[in-house]
C-alpha positions as CSV (number, residue, x, y, z in Angstrom):
1,X,-36.5,10.2,58.4
2,X,-39.7,8.1,58.4
3,X,-42.4,10.4,60.7
4,X,-46.5,11.8,61.0
5,X,-47.1,14.0,58.4
6,X,-48.1,17.6,60.1
7,X,-51.0,20.6,58.7
8,X,-47.4,22.1,57.5
9,X,-47.3,18.9,55.0
10,X,-50.4,19.7,52.9
11,X,-48.9,21.0,49.6
12,X,-46.3,19.0,49.7
13,X,-48.3,15.4,50.1
14,X,-50.8,17.5,47.4
15,X,-47.7,17.3,45.5
16,X,-46.9,13.6,46.3
17,X,-50.5,12.1,45.5
18,X,-50.6,14.2,42.0
19,X,-47.9,12.0,41.2
20,X,-50.1,9.1,41.9
21,X,-52.9,9.8,40.7
22,X,-52.5,13.0,38.1
23,X,-55.7,13.3,36.8
24,X,-57.6,13.1,40.0
25,X,-60.5,15.7,39.7
26,X,-61.2,14.9,43.6
27,X,-58.6,15.1,45.3
28,X,-58.4,17.2,48.0
29,X,-55.9,17.1,51.1
30,X,-57.2,19.4,53.7
31,X,-55.3,20.5,57.0
32,X,-57.4,19.8,59.3
33,X,-57.9,16.0,57.8
34,X,-53.7,15.4,57.6
35,X,-54.9,16.8,62.1
36,X,-57.9,14.8,62.9
37,X,-55.4,11.1,61.2
38,X,-52.9,12.3,63.1
39,X,-54.5,12.6,66.5
40,X,-55.8,8.8,65.5
41,X,-54.2,6.1,67.6
42,X,-55.4,3.4,64.7
43,X,-54.2,5.4,62.0
44,X,-51.0,7.3,60.5
45,X,-49.8,9.5,57.3
46,X,-46.3,8.9,57.2
47,X,-44.1,10.6,55.1
48,X,-40.1,10.0,54.4
49,X,-38.9,13.1,54.8
50,X,-35.1,14.4,54.1
51,X,-33.9,17.7,54.7
52,X,-37.3,19.4,54.8
53,X,-38.6,18.2,51.0
54,X,-41.3,14.6,51.1
55,X,-39.7,12.6,49.1
56,X,-42.9,9.6,50.1
57,X,-45.3,8.7,52.3
58,X,-48.4,6.2,52.6
59,X,-51.1,5.9,54.5
60,X,-51.5,3.0,57.4
61,X,-54.9,2.3,59.3
62,X,-54.5,-0.9,62.2
63,X,-58.1,-2.4,61.9
64,X,-60.1,-4.5,64.5
65,X,-61.4,-8.0,63.4
66,X,-63.0,-11.0,65.6
67,X,-61.7,-13.6,63.2
68,X,-58.5,-14.0,64.6
69,X,-58.8,-14.0,68.5
70,X,-57.3,-9.8,69.8
71,X,-55.4,-9.6,66.7
72,X,-55.7,-6.9,64.2
73,X,-54.5,-5.8,60.7
74,X,-52.2,-3.3,59.0
75,X,-54.1,-1.5,55.7
76,X,-51.7,-0.3,53.5
77,X,-53.2,2.4,51.1
78,X,-51.4,6.1,48.8
79,X,-48.5,4.7,49.0
80,X,-46.1,7.2,46.9
81,X,-43.0,8.1,45.9
82,X,-41.5,11.3,44.3
83,X,-40.7,10.2,40.7
84,X,-37.6,12.0,41.0
85,X,-36.2,10.1,43.8
86,X,-37.4,6.4,43.2
87,X,-35.2,3.5,43.1
88,X,-33.8,4.7,46.6
89,X,-35.3,2.2,48.9
90,X,-37.4,5.2,49.8
91,X,-40.6,3.1,49.0
92,X,-39.3,0.0,50.8
93,X,-38.5,1.7,53.9
94,X,-41.8,3.0,54.2
95,X,-43.3,-0.5,53.6
96,X,-40.5,-1.8,56.4
97,X,-41.7,1.3,59.0
98,X,-45.4,0.2,59.0
99,X,-45.1,-3.4,59.3
100,X,-42.5,-3.0,62.1
101,X,-45.2,-1.4,63.5
102,X,-48.1,-4.0,62.3
103,X,-45.6,-6.9,64.3
104,X,-45.5,-4.8,67.0
105,X,-49.2,-4.8,67.3
106,X,-49.7,-8.6,66.7
107,X,-51.6,-7.8,63.4
108,X,-52.3,-10.9,61.4
109,X,-51.4,-9.5,57.9
110,X,-50.9,-6.6,56.2
111,X,-52.8,-6.1,53.1
112,X,-52.7,-3.1,49.9
113,X,-54.4,-2.2,47.0
114,X,-52.6,-1.4,43.4
115,X,-54.0,0.1,40.5
116,X,-54.3,-2.8,38.4
117,X,-51.5,-1.2,35.7
118,X,-49.8,0.2,37.4
119,X,-46.6,-3.4,36.8
120,X,-43.7,-1.7,37.8
121,X,-45.5,-1.1,41.5
122,X,-46.7,-4.6,41.7
123,X,-43.1,-6.0,40.7
124,X,-41.6,-3.7,43.8
125,X,-44.7,-5.3,46.3
126,X,-43.8,-8.5,45.3
127,X,-40.2,-8.1,45.9
128,X,-41.3,-6.7,49.3
129,X,-43.0,-10.4,49.9
130,X,-46.3,-9.0,49.3
131,X,-48.2,-11.7,47.1
132,X,-50.7,-10.5,44.4
133,X,-52.4,-13.9,43.6
134,X,-53.7,-15.1,47.5
135,X,-56.9,-12.3,46.8
136,X,-58.7,-10.3,44.2
137,X,-59.0,-6.7,45.4
138,X,-62.7,-4.5,45.2
139,X,-64.0,-1.1,45.0
140,X,-66.6,0.8,44.5
141,X,-66.8,4.3,44.9
142,X,-69.4,6.3,46.0
């Protein structure tokens, strides 16, 4: 089942994020931030749950823009599937859920970034219709 995360999911979310960035010293998942996201109509912290266990997550942000009339765009971040449950269509289900929501809002596009060395993830995103050759992503950490 896919649902929005709740503050009670903090520990399991931390465990999933640790699989994405195992050496991060800045990671700090806060219950109050999960609740803030939950209450925000343009931001979604989605989780894939089976029998009380969180097996995957992604963050979806709906962003306004002026270039395409009233059409917003979606931004997906921090998509991760539990390492013991990969290749079970969990990531695909999360992406499809986000995509359907974006379609319902008439979003112009959906964007996502992936670490340049995550080749297996890039292959997955391309199978799901994301084109890694269209743009080049840049980040500046603050």
